[in-house]
C-alpha positions in Angstrom: -138.5 7.4 -96.0 -138.0 9.9 -93.1 -134.7 11.7 -92.3 -133.1 13.3 -89.3 -129.9 15.2 -88.5 -128.0 15.7 -85.3 -128.6 18.7 -83.2 -125.5 20.9 -83.7 -126.0 23.7 -81.2 -128.7 26.1 -80.0 -127.9 28.6 -82.8 -128.8 26.2 -85.5 -132.5 26.3 -84.5 -132.5 29.8 -86.1 -131.7 28.2 -89.5 -133.4 24.8 -89.4 -136.6 24.3 -91.4 -139.0 22.5 -89.1 -140.7 20.4 -91.7 -137.7 19.0 -93.5 -136.1 16.6 -91.1 -136.2 15.4 -87.5 -133.6 16.8 -85.1 -131.9 13.8 -83.5 -131.2 14.4 -79.9 -128.3 12.2 -78.6 -128.9 11.8 -74.8 -125.4 10.7 -74.1 -123.9 14.1 -74.8 -126.8 16.5 -74.2 -129.0 17.6 -71.3 -132.7 17.6 -70.6 -133.0 21.4 -70.3 -131.6 22.0 -73.8 -134.0 19.3 -75.1 -137.0 21.0 -73.4 -136.0 24.3 -75.1 -136.1 22.6 -78.5 -139.5 21.2 -77.7 -140.8 24.7 -77.0 -139.7 25.7 -80.6 -141.9 22.9 -82.0 -139.3 20.9 -83.8 -139.8 17.3 -84.8 -137.5 15.4 -82.3 -136.0 12.0 -82.6 -134.7 10.8 -79.3 -131.6 8.6 -79.0 -130.8 7.1 -75.6 -131.8 8.8 -72.4 -130.4 12.1 -71.3 -128.1 12.1 -69.6 -126.6 8.6 -69.8 -124.3 6.4 -71.8 -127.3 5.4 -73.8 -126.5 1.7 -73.6 -129.0 -1.0 -72.7 -126.2 -2.7 -70.8 -125.6 0.2 -68.5 -127.0 -0.3 -64.9 -127.3 3.5 -64.6 -129.3 3.9 -67.9 -132.7 4.6 -66.3 -131.7 6.9 -63.4 -133.5 9.8 -65.2 -136.1 7.6 -66.9 -139.2 9.0 -65.1 -138.5 12.6 -66.2 -137.4 11.5 -69.6 -140.5 9.3 -70.2 -142.6 12.4 -70.1 -140.6 13.8 -73.1 -140.9 10.4 -74.9 -144.7 10.6 -74.6 -144.8 14.3 -75.6 -142.8 13.7 -78.7 -144.7 10.5 -79.7 -141.5 8.5 -80.5 -141.7 5.9 -83.3 -139.2 3.8 -81.4 -136.6 4.0 -78.7 -133.0 3.5 -79.7 -130.1 2.5 -77.5 -126.5 1.6 -77.8 -125.3 -2.0 -77.5 -122.0 -1.6 -75.8 -120.5 -2.9 -72.6 -117.8 -0.8 -70.9 -115.3 -2.1 -68.4 -116.4 0.7 -66.1 -119.7 -1.0 -65.6 -117.8 -3.5 -63.5 -120.3 -6.4 -64.0 -119.1 -9.7 -65.4 -122.6 -10.7 -66.5 -124.6 -8.1 -68.6 -127.7 -10.2 -69.0 -129.5 -9.2 -65.7 -128.9 -5.5 -66.5 -130.2 -5.9 -70.0 -133.3 -7.8 -68.9 -134.0 -5.4 -66.1 -133.7 -2.3 -68.3 -135.9 -3.9 -71.0 -138.6 -4.8 -68.5 -138.8 -1.3 -67.1 -138.9 0.3 -70.5 -141.5 -2.1 -71.9 -143.7 -1.8 -68.8 -143.8 2.0 -69.4 -144.0 1.8 -73.3 -145.5 -1.6 -74.2 -146.3 -0.6 -77.7 -143.1 1.1 -78.6 -140.4 -0.7 -80.5 -136.9 -0.9 -79.0 -133.9 -0.8 -81.3 -130.2 -1.4 -80.6 -127.3 0.1 -82.4 -124.1 -1.6 -83.3 -121.1 0.1 -81.7 -117.4 0.4 -82.8 -114.5 -0.9 -80.8 -113.3 2.3 -79.1 -111.7 3.2 -75.8 -112.9 0.9 -73.1 -115.8 -0.6 -75.1 -115.2 -4.3 -75.1 -114.5 -5.8 -78.5 -117.1 -8.6 -78.1 -120.0 -6.2 -77.9 -119.2 -4.9 -81.3 -119.5 -8.3 -82.9 -122.4 -8.1 -85.4 -123.2 -11.8 -84.8 -123.7 -11.1 -81.0 -125.8 -8.0 -81.8 -128.0 -10.1 -84.0 -128.3 -12.8 -81.4 -129.4 -10.4 -78.7 -131.9 -8.7 -81.1 -133.5 -12.0 -81.9 -133.6 -13.3 -78.3 -135.2 -10.2 -76.9 -137.4 -9.2 -79.9 -135.5 -6.0 -80.7 -135.2 -4.2 -83.9 -131.9 -2.8 -85.2 -130.2 0.5 -85.8 -127.4 0.1 -88.3 -124.6 2.7 -87.9 -122.6 2.6 -91.1 -119.5 4.4 -89.6 -119.5 2.1 -86.6 -119.7 -0.9 -89.0 -116.8 0.4 -91.1 -114.6 0.9 -88.0 -115.6 -2.5 -86.6 -114.9 -4.3 -89.9 -111.5 -2.6 -90.1 -110.6 -3.7 -86.5 -111.8 -7.3 -87.2 -110.0 -7.5 -90.5 -113.1 -8.2 -92.6 -115.0 -6.3 -95.2 -117.9 -4.0 -94.4 -120.2 -6.2 -96.4 -119.2 -9.2 -94.3 -119.7 -7.4 -91.1 -123.3 -6.3 -91.8 -124.2 -9.7 -93.4 -124.2 -11.1 -89.9 -127.1 -8.8 -89.0 -130.7 -9.6 -89.7 -131.1 -6.7 -92.1 -134.8 -7.2 -92.2 -134.8 -5.9 -88.6 -133.1 -2.6 -89.5 -135.5 0.3 -89.2 -133.0 3.2 -88.9 -129.5 3.9 -90.3 -127.0 6.3 -88.8 -124.6 7.7 -91.4 -121.5 9.8 -91.0 -117.8 9.9 -92.1 -114.8 8.2 -90.6 -111.3 9.4 -90.1 -108.0 8.2 -88.7 -107.0 9.6 -85.2 -103.6 8.7 -83.9 -103.4 5.9 -86.6 -106.8 4.4 -85.6 -109.9 4.5 -87.7 -112.7 6.2 -85.9 -116.3 7.4 -86.4 -115.6 11.2 -86.9 -119.3 12.3 -87.1 -118.3 14.6 -90.0 -119.2 14.6 -93.7 -119.1 11.3 -95.6 -116.7 10.5 -98.4 -117.7 9.2 -101.8 -116.9 5.6 -100.7 -118.9 6.0 -97.6 -121.9 7.2 -99.6 -121.5 4.1 -101.8 -121.6 1.9 -98.7 -124.7 3.8 -97.6 -126.5 3.1 -100.9 -125.4 -0.6 -100.6 -126.8 -0.8 -97.1 -130.1 0.9 -97.9 -130.7 -1.7 -100.7 -130.1 -4.5 -98.2 -132.6 -3.2 -95.6 -136.2 -3.7 -96.9 -137.9 -2.4 -93.7 -135.8 0.8 -93.3 -137.9 3.8 -92.2 -135.4 6.5 -91.4 -131.8 7.6 -92.3 -130.1 9.8 -89.8 -127.0 12.0 -90.6 -125.0 12.0 -87.4 -123.1 15.3 -87.7 -121.3 16.6 -84.7 -118.3 18.5 -86.2 -117.6 20.7 -83.2 -114.8 19.8 -80.8 -116.1 21.4 -77.7 -112.8 21.9 -75.8 -111.2 23.7 -78.7 -114.2 25.2 -80.5 -112.8 23.8 -83.7 -114.7 21.8 -86.3 -113.9 19.9 -89.5 -115.8 21.1 -92.6 -114.9 19.9 -96.1 -111.9 18.1 -94.7 -110.5 21.3 -93.2 -110.2 21.8 -89.4 -110.7 25.4 -88.1 -113.2 27.8 -86.7 -116.5 27.8 -88.6 -119.7 29.7 -88.1 -123.0 27.9 -87.3 -124.1 28.9 -90.8 -121.2 27.1 -92.4 -121.8 24.0 -90.2 -125.5 24.0 -91.1 -124.7 24.4 -94.8 -122.5 21.3 -94.9 -125.0 19.3 -92.8 -127.8 20.2 -95.2 -125.6 19.4 -98.2 -124.9 16.0 -96.9 -128.6 15.5 -96.0 -129.5 16.3 -99.6 -127.1 13.6 -100.9 -128.8 11.1 -98.6 -132.2 12.1 -99.8 -131.0 11.8 -103.4 -129.9 8.2 -102.8 -133.2 7.3 -101.3 -135.1 8.9 -104.2 -132.9 7.0 -106.7 -133.8 3.8 -104.9 -137.5 4.7 -104.7 -137.3 4.6 -100.9 
C-alpha cells in the first residue's frame, strides 16, 4: 500500500520526509507555480485534478491549462489521473455527457496508458444532488471504463443527506474498481454535516477500516488534511480552533497518517 497527504503550505516542506508519503496536490485550490517549486525539491507528488480548475470531468473549462499541466503529469510519472464527479449549476449545461466525453477523449489521447479515476462528491453548495448518487457514479465508471476514488468523508456526508447508512451508500459502488481512498474528518457547519478536511474521529477510522476491507484492488490511501482557513489564518487541531504553527499542523497530519498505516498493516495491506 502507498500513502499520501495533502500539501499544507510551503513551510511544511521543511519538515516532510521525502520517502514516507506522496504529497497530494489538489489542483482546485492550488497553482502551478507552487507545484513547480515542490517539484524542484524532489518530493513524490500525487496530482489531483488540473491546476487551476474545479477538477471535475464534467466541467467544460477543465482542460484550459491542460497542455502546461500535461508536462508535469509526464514529469511526475503519475500512476493515474483523478478527477471529481460533480456537476455545478454554474456550468449552465443541461446535458453533461458531451463535456464528459470530450474531456475524456482529450485526456486519453494524451495519456492512453494512464488510468482515469473519478471521485464521489458530497452534496454541498451548488453541486447537484444527483451527481453525488453512488449508483450514478458507478454507472458512469462502468460505461466509460473508469476506476474509482472513494472519498470516505464525502460518502459519510452523502449518506447523511440521503438518509441511508454509509455502508449502503458505498455498496452501490463497484468496490473492485477502487484504487485510491481519500480519508478525512467530518464536522457540522451551520447545522449541516460537511467534509472538514481535519483529523478523523474514532468512528471515521472504523469506517475507513471497513472500507479498506471491501476494496481488494486498493493501492493508495490519502489523508486529505487542509486545516487552515485561509481568510482567518485559523485551523482546527485536536478539535480546537485557533492559531497553530506549521509544526503543530504537521504533527497532527503525521499522527493521523500513522493511524492509517497501522490499519493497513493490521489488514496486511
